[in-house]
N, C-alpha and C positions, 0 to 999 in steps of 0.2 A: 332552456336549462340543460337538456341532453347535449345539444350542440356545443354549449360552453364547456361541459364536462369532457366531451370527446376531444375538444381542442387541446386540453391539458394531457389527456391520456395518449393520444396518437403521437408517435415519435416525430420530432422535427426533421431528423435525418436518420432514416431507418438503416440498420446494419444487420444482415443475415449472420455474419460472423459473430457479432456480439450476442445476438439472440440465441444462436445455437450453443455457444459457450455457456451463456447464462442458464439456459434450460438444462443443459447437461449437468452443470454443477448442482442445480436445485434438485434434479431427480436423484443424483447419486447421494446427496445428503439426506434426502427423504428416505431412500432405501436403507442407508446406513443407520439412521435413527431407529428403524424397525428391527435392526439386528443387534444394535448395541444400546446400552443404557447411557443416555446423554441427559445431563441435567437441564432443567428449564432455563437456567441462566445462560448456558452455552448455546442452546437453541435460539434464545431471544437475541443474543449477540450476533449469531450468524445470520439469521433472517433479517434483522435490522440492517446489518451491513450490506446484504445483498439488495435489499429494497433501496438503500441509498444509492448504490451503484446504478440500478435500473432507472431510478428517477432522475439521476444526474445526466444519463446518456440517451435514454429512449423515451423522453417525454418532452413537452413544450418548454421545459426548463432550459433545454439546450439552446433554444432560440435566444433567450435572454443572455445566456453565456456567450453567444456570438455577437451580441450587440451592446453589451455594457461591460466595461473592464472589471468593475467590482463584482458583477454576477459571474463573470468568468473566473475570478479568483475564488469565489465561493465554490464553484464547480470543482476547481482543481484542489481545493482544500478537502472537499468531500472524497474525491477520487484518490488523493495521495496520502491523506492522513486519517480521516475519520473512518471511512468504510474499511480499508485494509486493517486498521488497528482493531476494529470491532470483530471482523471476521477471523483474524489471526488469534485474537484473545479467546475465541470460542474453541480453539485447537481442533480444526475440522479435518486434519489429515487422516486420522484413523477412521473417522466416520465416512469420509468420501471413499477411502479404500474399501471399507466394508460394504459400501453401496455397489461396488463392482461385482458382477456375477463371478463365482469362483473360477470357471474356465477362463474368463478374461484376465483375471489376476495371474493365473498360472501361465497361460500361453501368450499373453500380450503384455501385461504390465511388467511382470518380472523380467522377461527377456529384454524389453525396451530399456529398463533401468540399468541393464548390464552392458548395453552397447557403448562403444567409444564416443559417439556424438553426444549422448546424454551425459556421460562421465565428464567430457570436456566442458559442456555448457554448464553443468552443475558446479564443477570445480571453479569456473570463472565467476558466474553470477552469484553463487552462494559463498564466495570468499568474503569474509567480513569487511575487508578494506574496500573491495570493489563495490559491494552492495551499498556501503555507506557513502562512497563517493558518488555513485549513480543516483542515490536517493536525493542528495543535495543538488547534484549537477542538473538533473531534469527539472528541478524547480527554477534554478537560476538561468539556465539556457533559454527557457521559454519566456523569461522576463526581459530578455534582450529585445528591444523594440523591433529590430529587423526580423528576428525569428518569430515574434508574435504576429507581425504583418504577414509573413509567409504562411503561417498556420491558418490565418483567417482568410487568405485568398485561395488556398489550395486545400480541398477537402481531404486529400490523402495525407497531407502533412498534419492537418487538424486531427485526424483520427490517430495518426502515429503519436501525436503529442498526448492525447488522452490515454492511449494504451501504454505509453512509456511511463506516465505518471502512476497509473494503477498497478502495473507490473512491478515497478521499482518499489512502490509502497508495500505490496504483498511480500516481496523478497526481504525487504529491510525489517518489517515488523515480525516476520517469521523468525528471523535470526534473533531479534531483540527479545521476543516473548517466549523463546524456547524454554521449556520447563525441565530440560535435561542438563546434567553437568557436561563439561567438555573433556574428552569426547564422550558420547557421540555428537553432542552439540558442537557447532562450529565457532561459537563465540564464548569466551569465558564469562561467567556470571557477572563479575565486577564490571567488565567492559559493556555488558548489556545495559547496565544502569547508567554508565557515564555517556554512552553513545548518543542518546537523544540530546543531552546537553551540548555535545560537540556539534551535532547537525543543526541545531536550532540557531547557533550563532550567526552563520552567514545569511540565513533567512531573515533574521531580525535586522541585520544590516541592510539587506536589500529592501525590506519593507520600510525601513526608516528613510532610505534614499528616495523611494517612490512617494512616501507620505509627504515629505518636505520639499519635493521638487516644485519649482515655480514655472515649469513648462509642461506642455502636453506631450507626454512620452509616447502615447499610443494613439496617434491620429487615425489609425486604421478603423477604430470604432466609430469615428465620425463618418468615414467613407462608407462603412457597412450600414450606417443608419442607427442612431441610438434608440434604445427601447424606452428610455425615460427622459422626460423633458426637464432636466436640471443641469446645473453648472458642471462643465467638464472636469474641473479641478476637484469638485466635491466627490465625484465618482472615483477619481484617481486617488484621492486621499483615503476614501473608504477601502479601496482595494489594497493600498499600502498597509493600512492598519490590519486588514485580514491576514496578510502575509506575516505581519509583525506579531500581533498579540494572540489570536486564536490558534495559529499554527504552533507557536511556542507553548501555549497552554496544553494542547493535545500531546505534544512531545513530552512535556513534563508528566502527564498522566501515563504515557507509555513507559517512561523511566520508573515511575512508581510501581507499575505492574511488574516490570522486570525486577525491581527490588523485592517485591513480594515473593516472586519465584526463587530469588536468591536466598531469602530467609527460609523458605520451605526446604530448599536443598540443604542448607546449613543445619536446620533443626533435625532433619531426617538422618544426618550424618553421611549423606551420599557423597559430598565433596571430600570429606576426610577419608572415607573408605576408598574412594577412587585415587586419592593422592597416595595412600599407602600402597595400593595395588600397583600404581605406576612406579613408585620407588622400589618395590620388590622386583618388578619386571626389569627395571634398570640395573639393579644389583645382579640379577640372574644373567642378564645379557653380558655384563662386564665380566662375570665369573666364567661364563662359557667362552668368551673371546680370549681370556687369559689362560 
């Protein structure tokens, strides 16, 4: 019994980088919750999302993801869609920042955010167009059979694939679920609602192509050794449906959450007040220039 339990808990491929990053985020959030009032719903969303990330990458589940196409698609769905959406829906930024000791915030975090490398990286990665393209691209690129084969044969590419999925998911859902008007938010509220509908279209198409394919698109899983003893095309069909239906459903939920924030901004009058402030600033600028 204990040996069977340990089999599922012990990582299939251990990563110090992941473990250090994961524990750091957990400690900061725990410390932040002691300093700020965080609702039970937000805490539940954050810890559930973090648990999904850990179970997807640092348990025996990763073995099945490397040996069955449809299990691999479940893993990518968890890393790219579900876990980032849940964590970003908990709005963890202020809590994580509060978890940092004050000297660290003053002498490390604040100067780091003002450096030109961070400004350059944030200007690129947090650009709505770039974030949206990367969010979709990292799904489609790893569905290319040659790219999938390379990822399964080289552990470094495999880890880069997983990190690319989760990081692009975090960035995208951060922009979509932003509860602030623009600015300081980087995406206008209406586009936050429409964006998931735009990004799901190519994923639905890719899922449909894989679902109805009559050939084995990913023979690498046969080479690696399949974890389950059933028809190859059945696993490929299930994998295609996972890309097609659940992913689109989750993005629909994300769009609805963004709509809820849009309605909140509208009811509170923050959008109208900001529009008036921008109009007055524009008038003042034109008057000063003339």
